[in-house]
C-alpha positions in Angstrom: 5.0 20.2 -112.9 4.6 23.8 -114.2 1.7 22.6 -116.5 0.1 20.9 -114.0 0.0 24.2 -111.2 -1.3 26.2 -114.4 -4.1 24.0 -115.3 -5.2 23.9 -111.8 -4.8 27.5 -111.2 -6.7 28.0 -114.5 -9.3 26.2 -113.2 -9.8 27.8 -109.9 -10.1 31.2 -111.1 -12.8 30.3 -114.0 -14.8 28.4 -111.2 -14.5 31.7 -109.0 -12.8 29.9 -106.3 -9.9 32.4 -106.3 -9.6 36.1 -107.1 -7.1 37.0 -109.7 -4.2 37.1 -106.9 -5.7 34.9 -104.2 -4.8 30.9 -103.1 -2.3 29.2 -103.3 -0.8 25.7 -104.2 2.0 23.5 -103.4 3.5 19.7 -104.3 5.3 17.7 -102.1 8.3 15.6 -103.7 10.3 13.8 -101.0 11.9 16.1 -99.0 11.4 19.5 -101.4 7.9 21.3 -101.5 7.0 23.3 -104.9 4.6 26.5 -103.7 3.1 29.1 -105.6 5.1 32.6 -105.5 3.6 35.2 -102.7 0.9 37.2 -105.1 1.6 35.2 -107.9 -1.6 35.0 -110.3 -2.7 31.3 -110.3 -4.9 31.7 -113.4 -1.6 32.5 -115.4 1.1 30.9 -113.8 4.8 31.5 -115.4 8.3 29.4 -114.4 9.6 32.1 -111.6 6.1 31.6 -110.0 7.0 28.5 -108.5 9.3 28.4 -105.6 11.2 25.1 -104.8 12.1 24.7 -101.2 13.3 22.0 -98.6 10.4 20.7 -96.4 11.9 22.4 -93.1 13.6 25.5 -95.1 13.8 28.7 -93.4 16.0 30.6 -96.1 15.6 33.6 -97.8 13.9 31.9 -100.4 11.2 31.3 -97.9 10.3 35.3 -98.5 9.0 34.8 -102.2 7.1 31.9 -101.5 3.2 31.8 -100.4 2.2 33.5 -97.0 0.3 30.1 -96.3 3.7 28.4 -96.4 3.9 27.7 -92.9 0.1 26.2 -93.2 1.3 23.9 -96.4 4.2 22.5 -94.3 2.5 21.8 -91.1 0.1 20.0 -93.3 2.9 18.1 -95.4 4.9 17.4 -91.9 1.7 15.9 -90.6 -0.4 14.0 -93.1 0.6 12.0 -96.0 -0.5 14.9 -98.3 1.2 14.8 -101.7 -0.4 18.6 -102.8 -2.3 21.1 -100.9 -4.6 23.6 -102.4 -5.9 27.1 -100.9 -8.8 28.4 -102.4 -11.4 31.0 -101.4 -14.8 29.7 -102.4 -17.3 32.3 -101.6 -20.0 30.5 -100.6 -18.2 28.0 -98.3 -16.4 30.7 -97.2 -20.2 32.4 -96.4 -21.1 29.4 -94.5 -18.0 29.0 -92.5 -18.9 32.5 -90.8 -22.2 31.2 -89.4 -22.0 27.2 -89.2 -19.7 25.1 -87.1 -19.0 22.7 -89.7 -20.4 22.5 -93.6 -22.3 19.1 -94.0 -23.2 18.6 -98.0 -26.7 17.8 -98.5 -26.1 16.8 -102.3 -24.6 13.2 -103.3 -21.5 14.2 -104.7 -20.6 16.0 -101.7 -21.6 13.5 -99.1 -20.0 10.8 -100.9 -16.6 12.9 -101.8 -16.4 15.0 -98.5 -19.3 13.8 -95.8 -18.4 16.6 -93.7 -16.0 19.8 -93.9 -14.9 20.9 -90.4 -14.2 24.8 -89.7 -11.4 26.1 -87.9 -11.7 29.1 -86.1 -8.3 31.3 -84.9 -7.2 34.4 -84.2 -4.6 34.3 -87.0 -6.6 33.5 -90.2 -3.5 34.0 -92.6 -0.3 31.8 -92.6 0.0 31.0 -89.4 1.5 27.8 -87.6 -1.8 27.3 -85.4 -3.7 27.2 -88.7 -1.4 24.3 -89.7 -1.3 22.3 -86.7 -5.3 22.4 -86.5 -5.8 21.8 -90.2 -2.9 19.1 -90.5 -4.7 17.5 -87.8 -8.1 17.6 -89.2 -6.7 16.8 -92.5 -6.0 13.2 -91.3 -9.4 12.2 -91.8 -11.1 14.6 -93.8 -10.2 15.8 -97.6 -10.9 19.6 -97.2 -11.2 22.2 -94.1 -12.5 25.5 -94.0 -10.8 28.6 -92.1 -13.5 30.7 -90.4 -14.1 33.5 -92.6 -11.1 33.0 -95.0 -11.1 30.0 -97.0 -10.2 26.0 -97.7 -7.3 23.6 -97.5 -7.5 20.7 -99.5 -5.4 18.0 -99.6 -4.8 15.1 -102.6 -2.1 12.7 -103.6 -2.2 15.4 -106.9 -3.5 19.2 -107.1 -6.0 17.8 -109.5 -7.2 15.6 -106.9 -7.3 18.6 -104.2 -9.2 20.7 -106.7 -11.6 18.1 -107.1 -12.6 18.3 -103.3 -12.4 22.5 -103.5 -14.6 22.4 -106.3 -17.1 19.6 -104.6 -16.7 22.1 -101.2 -18.2 25.0 -103.4 -21.0 23.1 -104.7 -22.2 21.9 -101.9 -22.3 25.1 -100.4 -23.9 26.7 -103.3 -26.8 24.1 -103.2 -27.2 24.5 -99.0 -27.7 28.3 -100.3 -30.0 27.0 -103.0 -31.8 25.0 -100.1 -32.4 27.7 -97.8 -33.9 30.0 -100.4 -36.5 27.6 -101.0 -37.4 27.1 -96.9 
């Protein structure tokens, strides 16, 4: 499992979808969540960077987990996701500030994502409110944006969630290019 986290983390960093200490990832196995540690470097994860928790755990181990644990937990509790990936795709974040949703104009984005809803909330980082809103939307969408903050993508695997995150950022970049063309 560590190798999967490492591969996805390295790709996120290489693709510019996170900063050195940004983003987080998790996998659900039954009633367990494996989530990246708070302030871990997804581009070079080590064994101690993956925290194992019970789905409803509120014990001391949760303090080591990513600040986004409440969002991951709500998504798992209210969707069929096997993995959750949170990233900070820059073009998609910029669009989230000025748009109500992101509608890919390119063929791949349109097929994979169709539309990406944007959630607006006062507590953007690690709030149960974000988790509840995201979980509701992720029943019908592959990825959602938190206005001005980042994306949450779901999949059966982390690789699938990475696919949707990467497609989102590519579609957002294409929207920027099209706007530049007038």
